[in-house]
C-alpha positions as CSV (number, residue, x, y, z in Angstrom):
1,M,61.6,-2.5,-85.5
2,E,60.2,-0.1,-88.1
3,L,56.6,-1.2,-87.3
4,Q,57.2,-0.4,-83.6
5,K,58.3,3.1,-84.4
6,N,55.2,3.7,-86.6
7,E,52.9,2.6,-83.7
8,E,54.7,4.9,-81.3
9,H,54.4,7.8,-83.8
10,N,50.7,7.1,-84.2
11,F,50.1,7.0,-80.4
12,S,51.9,10.3,-79.9
13,E,49.9,11.9,-82.7
14,S,46.7,10.7,-81.1
15,L,47.8,12.4,-77.8
16,F,48.5,15.8,-79.4
17,T,46.6,16.0,-82.7
18,D,43.2,14.4,-81.6
19,N,42.4,16.9,-78.8
20,S,39.7,18.7,-80.7
21,S,37.6,15.6,-81.0
22,Q,38.1,14.6,-77.4
23,S,37.3,18.1,-76.1
24,S,34.1,18.2,-78.1
25,T,33.0,14.9,-76.5
26,I,33.8,16.1,-73.0
27,E,31.9,19.4,-73.6
28,T,28.7,17.5,-74.4
29,L,28.7,15.7,-70.9
30,P,26.7,17.4,-68.1
31,Q,28.8,19.1,-65.4
32,V,28.2,17.3,-62.1
33,P,29.7,18.8,-58.9
34,H,32.1,16.5,-57.1
35,Q,30.5,14.9,-53.9
36,P,32.1,12.2,-51.8
37,P,30.0,9.1,-51.8
38,E,28.1,8.4,-48.5
39,L,29.0,5.1,-47.0
40,P,26.6,2.9,-44.9
41,L,26.5,3.7,-41.2
42,G,29.4,1.9,-39.5
43,P,30.4,1.6,-35.9
44,F,32.5,4.8,-36.0
45,Q,30.6,6.8,-38.7
46,Q,28.0,9.4,-37.9
47,H,25.3,10.9,-40.1
48,D,22.9,13.8,-39.8
49,L,19.8,13.1,-37.7
50,F,17.5,13.1,-40.7
51,S,19.9,11.4,-43.1
52,P,18.3,8.6,-45.2
53,H,21.0,6.2,-43.8
54,V,19.5,6.4,-40.3
55,K,15.9,6.0,-41.5
56,E,15.8,2.4,-40.3
57,L,17.0,3.6,-36.9
58,H,14.1,6.0,-36.6
59,I,11.7,3.2,-37.3
60,Q,13.4,1.1,-34.6
61,I,13.1,3.9,-32.1
62,W,9.4,4.5,-32.8
63,L,8.6,0.8,-32.6
64,H,10.6,0.3,-29.4
65,S,9.2,3.4,-27.8
66,L,5.6,2.4,-28.7
67,R,6.1,-1.0,-27.2
68,N,7.5,0.5,-24.0
69,L,4.7,3.0,-23.7
70,V,2.0,0.4,-24.2
71,F,3.6,-1.9,-21.7
72,M,4.1,0.9,-19.1
73,S,0.6,2.3,-19.6
74,V,-1.0,-1.1,-19.1
75,C,1.1,-1.7,-15.9
76,V,0.3,1.8,-14.5
77,L,-3.5,1.3,-15.2
78,A,-3.5,-2.2,-13.7
79,I,-1.3,-1.7,-10.7
80,L,-2.4,1.8,-9.5
81,S,-6.0,0.6,-9.9
82,V,-5.4,-1.7,-7.0
83,F,-4.7,1.2,-4.6
84,W,-7.3,3.6,-6.1
85,G,-9.9,0.8,-6.0
86,S,-9.5,0.4,-2.3
87,M,-10.6,4.0,-1.8
88,Y,-13.5,3.8,-4.3
89,G,-17.0,4.0,-2.7
90,R,-15.5,3.9,0.8
91,G,-18.2,6.2,2.2
92,D,-20.9,3.7,1.1
93,R,-19.4,1.1,3.4
94,V,-19.3,3.1,6.6
95,H,-22.3,1.1,7.9
96,N,-19.9,-1.9,8.2
97,L,-18.3,-0.2,11.2
98,N,-20.6,-1.5,13.9
99,V,-21.3,0.4,17.1
100,W,-23.1,-1.2,20.0
101,I,-25.8,0.7,21.9
102,I,-26.5,-0.6,25.4
103,N,-29.5,1.0,27.2
104,Y,-29.4,0.5,30.9
105,D,-32.1,3.2,31.4
106,S,-34.9,0.9,30.7
107,N,-37.3,1.4,33.6
108,P,-41.1,1.8,32.9
109,N,-40.9,5.6,33.5
110,S,-37.6,6.2,31.7
111,F,-37.4,8.6,28.8
112,V,-33.7,9.2,28.2
113,G,-32.9,5.7,26.9
114,P,-36.0,5.3,24.8
115,M,-35.7,8.7,23.3
116,F,-32.1,8.0,22.3
117,L,-33.0,4.7,20.7
118,N,-35.8,6.2,18.9
119,Y,-33.5,8.9,17.5
120,I,-31.0,6.4,16.3
121,E,-33.7,4.4,14.6
122,S,-35.1,7.5,13.0
123,L,-31.8,7.9,11.1
124,G,-32.9,5.0,8.9
125,Y,-29.5,3.3,8.9
126,P,-28.1,4.8,5.6
127,K,-24.9,3.3,4.2
128,N,-22.8,6.3,5.0
129,Y,-23.7,6.1,8.7
130,L,-22.2,3.9,11.4
131,G,-23.9,0.6,11.8
132,Y,-25.6,0.9,15.2
133,Q,-26.6,-2.3,16.9
134,I,-28.8,-2.4,20.0
135,I,-27.5,-4.9,22.5
136,D,-29.6,-6.4,25.2
137,P,-28.4,-4.9,28.6
138,S,-28.7,-8.4,30.2
139,S,-25.8,-9.6,28.1
140,Y,-23.4,-7.7,30.3
141,D,-25.4,-7.0,33.5
142,G,-23.9,-3.5,33.8
143,D,-20.3,-4.7,33.6
144,L,-18.6,-2.0,31.5
145,T,-15.2,-3.6,31.9
146,T,-16.4,-6.7,29.9
147,V,-17.9,-4.5,27.3
148,A,-14.7,-2.5,26.9
149,H,-12.7,-5.7,26.7
150,D,-14.9,-7.0,23.9
151,T,-14.6,-3.7,22.0
152,I,-10.8,-3.9,22.3
153,E,-11.0,-7.5,21.0
154,E,-12.6,-5.9,17.9
155,K,-16.1,-7.3,18.3
156,A,-17.3,-3.7,17.7
157,W,-15.8,-0.4,16.7
158,G,-17.2,1.2,19.8
159,F,-20.2,1.2,22.2
160,I,-22.6,3.7,23.6
161,T,-24.0,3.2,27.0
162,I,-27.0,5.0,28.6
163,A,-26.4,5.1,32.3
164,P,-28.8,3.3,34.7
165,N,-31.5,5.6,36.1
166,A,-30.5,8.4,33.8
167,S,-34.1,9.6,33.5
168,S,-34.7,9.5,37.3
169,Y,-31.4,11.4,37.8
170,L,-32.7,14.3,35.7
171,V,-36.1,14.3,37.4
172,E,-34.6,14.3,40.9
173,N,-32.3,17.2,40.1
174,L,-35.3,19.0,38.6
175,Q,-37.3,18.5,41.8
176,F,-34.4,19.0,44.2
177,P,-31.8,21.2,42.4
178,Q,-28.2,20.5,43.3
179,H,-25.1,22.5,42.5
180,D,-23.1,19.4,41.6
181,F,-25.4,18.3,38.7
182,N,-23.4,16.6,35.9
183,S,-24.9,15.4,32.7
184,S,-21.7,14.1,31.2
185,N,-22.1,10.6,32.6
186,L,-25.6,9.9,31.3
187,I,-24.6,8.9,27.7
188,T,-21.1,7.7,27.0
189,F,-19.3,6.6,23.8
190,W,-16.3,4.3,24.3
191,Y,-13.8,3.5,21.6
192,P,-10.1,2.2,21.2
193,E,-8.5,4.8,19.0
194,A,-5.3,2.8,18.5
195,R,-7.1,0.1,16.6
196,M,-7.2,2.4,13.5
197,E,-6.6,6.0,14.5
198,T,-7.4,7.5,11.0
199,V,-10.9,5.9,10.9
200,Y,-11.8,7.1,14.4
201,R,-10.6,10.6,13.7
202,D,-12.1,11.0,10.2
203,I,-15.3,8.9,10.5
204,V,-16.3,7.5,13.8
205,V,-15.8,10.3,16.3
206,P,-17.1,13.0,14.0
207,Q,-20.3,11.1,13.4
208,I,-20.7,10.6,17.2
209,N,-20.2,14.3,17.7
210,N,-22.9,15.1,15.1
211,I,-25.3,12.7,16.8
212,S,-24.5,14.3,20.1
213,T,-25.3,17.8,18.8
214,A,-28.5,16.7,17.1
215,F,-29.8,14.6,19.9
216,T,-28.9,17.2,22.5
217,F,-30.9,19.8,20.6
218,T,-33.9,17.5,20.3
219,F,-33.8,16.5,23.9
220,R,-33.4,20.0,25.1
221,Q,-36.6,21.0,23.3
222,Y,-38.4,18.1,24.9
223,W,-36.9,18.9,28.3
224,L,-38.0,22.6,28.2
225,D,-41.5,21.6,27.3
226,H,-41.5,19.2,30.2
227,I,-40.3,21.9,32.6
228,N,-42.8,24.4,31.5
229,S,-45.6,21.9,31.8
230,T,-44.7,20.5,35.2
231,L,-43.2,23.5,37.1
232,N,-44.6,26.8,38.0
233,L,-42.9,30.1,37.6
234,S,-41.5,30.1,41.1
235,Q,-40.0,26.6,40.7
236,R,-38.5,27.5,37.4
237,T,-36.9,30.7,38.9
238,T,-35.4,28.6,41.7
239,I,-33.9,26.2,39.2
240,V,-32.4,29.0,37.2
241,E,-30.8,30.5,40.3
242,T,-29.5,27.2,41.7
243,N,-28.7,24.9,38.8
244,V,-29.1,26.5,35.4
245,D,-27.2,23.6,33.7
246,I,-30.1,21.2,34.1
247,I,-32.0,23.6,31.7
248,A,-29.3,24.8,29.4
249,N,-27.4,21.5,29.1
250,P,-29.6,18.6,30.5
251,I,-27.8,15.9,28.5
252,D,-24.6,15.3,26.5
253,I,-22.6,12.4,25.0
254,T,-19.2,12.0,26.6
255,V,-16.5,10.4,24.5
256,I,-13.9,8.2,26.2
257,N,-10.8,6.8,24.5
258,L,-10.0,3.4,25.8
259,I,-6.6,3.1,24.0
260,P,-5.3,6.4,22.8
261,F,-3.0,6.5,19.8
262,T,0.1,8.3,21.1
263,G,3.4,9.4,19.7
264,N,4.4,10.8,16.3
265,I,6.9,7.9,16.0
266,S,4.1,5.5,16.2
267,S,2.5,7.1,13.2
268,A,5.7,6.8,11.2
269,I,6.2,3.1,12.2
270,L,2.7,2.1,11.1
271,T,2.4,4.0,7.9
272,T,5.5,5.1,5.9
273,G,7.6,2.8,8.0
274,L,5.8,-0.3,6.6
275,I,6.2,1.0,3.1
276,F,9.9,1.3,3.8
277,L,9.9,-2.2,5.1
278,I,8.7,-3.4,1.7
279,I,11.3,-1.4,-0.2
280,V,14.2,-2.4,2.1
281,S,13.2,-6.1,1.8
282,F,13.3,-5.6,-2.0
283,F,16.7,-3.9,-2.2
284,Q,18.5,-6.7,-0.3
285,I,17.9,-8.8,-3.4
286,P,20.3,-7.0,-5.9
287,F,22.8,-6.5,-3.1
288,F,23.1,-10.2,-2.4
289,A,22.6,-11.5,-5.9
290,P,26.4,-11.3,-6.6
291,V,27.0,-13.2,-3.4
292,H,24.7,-16.0,-4.6
293,Q,26.4,-16.1,-8.0
294,I,29.7,-17.1,-6.3
295,M,28.3,-20.6,-5.5
296,L,25.9,-20.9,-8.4
297,G,26.8,-23.8,-10.6
298,K,29.8,-24.8,-8.4
299,V,27.8,-26.9,-5.8
300,K,25.0,-29.4,-6.2
301,F,21.6,-27.9,-6.9
302,L,19.8,-29.1,-3.8
303,Q,22.7,-28.0,-1.6
304,Y,22.6,-24.6,-3.3
305,M,18.9,-24.3,-2.5
306,V,19.7,-24.8,1.2
307,Y,22.7,-22.5,1.2
308,R,20.9,-19.6,-0.6
309,P,17.9,-19.1,1.8
310,F,20.3,-19.6,4.8
311,I,22.4,-16.6,3.6
312,N,19.2,-14.6,3.1
313,Y,17.8,-15.3,6.6
314,V,21.1,-14.3,8.2
315,S,21.4,-11.1,6.2
316,V,17.7,-10.2,6.9
317,L,18.2,-10.8,10.6
318,F,20.8,-8.1,10.8
319,L,19.0,-5.9,8.3
320,S,15.8,-6.0,10.2
321,L,17.7,-5.2,13.4
322,A,19.1,-2.0,11.8
323,F,15.6,-1.2,10.6
324,S,14.1,-1.7,14.1
325,L,16.8,0.3,15.8
326,V,15.7,3.5,13.9
327,S,12.4,3.4,15.8
328,L,14.1,2.7,19.1
329,A,16.6,5.5,18.6
330,F,13.7,8.0,18.2
331,Q,12.2,6.8,21.4
332,G,9.4,4.6,20.2
333,D,7.7,3.0,23.2
334,F,7.7,-0.8,22.9
335,T,7.1,-1.5,26.6
336,V,3.3,-1.2,26.7
337,K,2.3,-4.8,26.1
338,F,5.5,-6.9,26.7
339,G,7.6,-4.7,28.8
340,R,11.3,-4.5,28.0
341,A,10.9,-7.5,25.7
342,G,8.7,-5.5,23.5
343,F,11.6,-4.3,21.3
344,V,12.8,-7.8,20.7
345,V,9.2,-8.8,19.7
346,Y,9.1,-5.8,17.3
347,W,12.4,-6.9,15.8
348,M,11.2,-10.4,15.2
349,I,8.0,-9.1,13.6
350,N,10.1,-7.0,11.2
351,F,12.4,-10.0,10.6
352,L,9.6,-12.3,9.6
353,A,7.8,-9.7,7.6
354,M,10.9,-8.9,5.6
355,N,11.5,-12.5,4.9
356,A,7.9,-12.9,3.7
357,L,8.1,-9.8,1.5
358,G,11.6,-10.3,0.3
359,G,11.1,-14.0,-0.5
360,A,8.2,-13.2,-2.9
361,S,10.2,-10.4,-4.5
362,E,13.2,-12.7,-4.9
363,N,11.1,-15.3,-6.7
364,V,9.5,-12.8,-9.0
365,G,12.8,-10.9,-9.5
366,T,14.6,-14.1,-10.4
367,I,12.3,-14.5,-13.4
368,I,11.9,-10.8,-14.4
369,F,15.7,-10.0,-14.2
370,N,16.3,-12.8,-16.7
371,V,13.3,-12.3,-19.0
372,Y,12.5,-8.6,-19.0
373,P,14.6,-6.7,-16.4
374,Q,13.1,-3.3,-17.2
375,A,9.8,-4.4,-15.6
376,I,11.2,-5.1,-12.1
377,G,10.2,-1.6,-10.9
378,F,6.6,-2.4,-11.7
379,W,6.7,-5.4,-9.4
380,L,7.9,-3.2,-6.6
381,I,5.0,-0.7,-7.2
382,F,2.5,-3.6,-7.3
383,W,3.9,-5.1,-4.1
384,V,3.7,-1.7,-2.3
385,C,0.1,-1.0,-3.6
386,S,-1.3,-4.4,-2.8
387,N,0.1,-4.4,0.7
388,S,-0.6,-0.8,1.6
389,S,-4.1,-0.7,0.2
390,T,-5.2,-3.5,2.6
391,S,-3.3,-2.2,5.7
392,F,-3.9,1.5,6.1
393,A,-7.7,1.3,6.2
394,P,-10.1,-1.3,7.8
395,L,-11.1,-4.1,5.6
396,E,-14.7,-3.3,6.4
397,L,-14.5,-0.2,4.3
398,L,-12.9,-1.9,1.3
399,P,-14.6,-4.0,-1.5
400,E,-14.9,-7.7,-0.9
401,V,-12.0,-8.6,-3.0
402,Y,-9.6,-6.8,-0.6
403,K,-10.4,-9.3,2.1
404,V,-7.4,-11.2,0.7
405,G,-5.4,-8.6,2.6
406,K,-5.8,-10.7,5.8
407,A,-3.2,-13.0,4.2
408,L,-0.7,-10.3,3.1
409,P,2.5,-9.7,5.1
410,V,2.1,-5.9,5.8
411,H,-1.5,-6.2,7.1
412,N,-0.3,-8.8,9.6
413,A,2.8,-6.7,10.5
414,Q,0.8,-3.6,11.3
415,M,-1.7,-5.6,13.4
416,A,1.2,-7.2,15.4
417,I,3.0,-3.8,15.8
418,R,-0.2,-2.2,17.1
419,T,-0.4,-4.9,19.7
420,I,3.2,-4.2,20.7
421,L,2.8,-0.4,20.8
422,F,-0.7,0.0,22.3
423,G,-2.0,-3.3,23.6
424,T,-4.7,-3.7,21.0
425,K,-6.2,-7.2,20.1
426,N,-3.4,-9.8,20.5
427,Q,-3.3,-11.9,17.4
428,L,0.5,-12.5,17.3
429,G,0.0,-16.2,16.9
430,L,-2.1,-15.7,13.7
431,N,0.3,-13.0,12.4
432,V,3.4,-15.1,12.9
433,G,1.6,-18.1,11.3
434,V,0.9,-16.0,8.2
435,F,4.6,-15.0,8.0
436,F,5.8,-18.6,8.3
437,G,3.3,-19.5,5.6
438,W,4.8,-17.0,3.3
439,V,8.3,-18.1,4.0
440,G,7.5,-21.7,3.4
441,V,5.6,-21.0,0.2
442,N,8.3,-18.7,-1.1
443,Y,10.9,-21.4,-0.5
444,L,8.9,-24.0,-2.4
445,I,8.2,-21.7,-5.3
446,S,12.0,-20.9,-5.5
447,F,12.6,-24.4,-7.0
448,P,10.5,-24.0,-10.1
449,C,11.7,-20.5,-10.5
450,M,15.4,-21.5,-10.5
451,I,14.6,-24.4,-12.9
452,F,12.8,-22.1,-15.2
453,V,15.6,-19.6,-15.3
454,K,18.1,-22.4,-15.9
455,K,16.1,-23.7,-18.9
456,Y,15.5,-20.2,-20.2
457,K,19.2,-19.4,-20.1
458,T,20.0,-22.6,-21.9
459,F,17.4,-21.8,-24.6
460,Q,18.8,-18.3,-25.0
461,A,22.3,-19.6,-25.3
462,K,21.3,-22.1,-28.0
463,K,19.4,-19.3,-29.8
464,V,22.5,-17.0,-29.7
465,A,24.7,-19.9,-30.9
466,A,22.3,-20.7,-33.8
467,V,22.3,-17.0,-34.9
468,A,26.1,-16.9,-34.7
469,T,26.4,-20.1,-36.8
470,A,24.0,-18.7,-39.4
471,N,26.0,-15.5,-39.6
472,A,29.3,-17.4,-39.9
473,I,27.9,-19.5,-42.8
474,E,26.6,-16.4,-44.6
475,T,29.9,-14.7,-44.2
476,S,31.7,-17.8,-45.6
477,N,29.4,-17.9,-48.6
478,L,30.0,-14.3,-49.4
479,E,33.8,-14.7,-49.2
480,K,33.6,-17.5,-51.8
481,F,32.1,-15.1,-54.3
């Protein structure tokens, strides 16, 4: 008992009598201002943007951004090059646009026909000029209807005819002046503008007009020399008084449009309308993906692969009708080739084209959405570029690799629609065959695509399960310590 009191007494003394030694010890320690410790970044904790605790996040952002930029840059360079490449060097391939020249003025004393042929040959056939081909007149025996039909059937981009007895017509009017002299029928250029209106307006017709101007000037010089050498002053005066046109404008090239491209709606249907067709066929995929998910895994696989395209075909049937009604509502004329049935034919072309385009997008989208969904937009850009680059300009002006466009849906769609709207070359059988080919191939490819996605999802699920198991084991080991 006494020992316990002594210990308590010593402890109390240590509290009150030993302060000097403790204070001296405390005074020797450095004074550190109080700061609350920073904790690791948690789900509800925020730090300054440049805090050391978010340094790893900065690195992740830079690496992720760099990867995205590299991927996007490669896609932009590769995909847009498809469209830009179709325009590269187009002027050097103008000679692929063939124009026939048929000279019916081929008598021994003729000079109009031979002079025109000599002028064309003097051009030297450069690459940026139309490809003129001289056709034997006996091939058509003066039947311009047959020549026009062959041009509409796309055997040539146009044809130039020199009228029979064009030279003798000029000589007779020189010897016996007439007030009804008309030189516009001596040389004529015929072309079907609706085949590809932009090419005719930008390349073909301007070149023909240039040739008309140059040849008319050359011929007028020859003709004036001929008049001065064969007629006396009195005869020349009589011609000036009665028929000055035979001196001032002895010859000209008349341009005749066999199939005019008419209507602003037609331009919308054949250009941006076809691009919208690609986009609409793409957007039906995400809209109907939830519908397909309802049956996925709940019915047998083969039955599901029959049910799924059936739903797609029915939905596209009504979607293509809505798409087609827009053109009809704005008074697009579909009666030129097939009468009142023309709109139904137009609807069916859109229906088949949307199935061909949408089927390919669905197969690609099935893989991309599961593997790398951010890239789906680049597929749409590629699909638009590849189809539009081979559809809005003649393949004759494109590099050889673009000849593959003959098998693409939009190229065949625009050919079929031109037939419906204007009566151009009828290749509906070929166009529909290409569409059915795409539909069939898309359906066959959908099987390996679905199998791949199924295996990929299984692999991803196993991977996630393995990571979760490893994390659980690591957590359990930490709890033991």
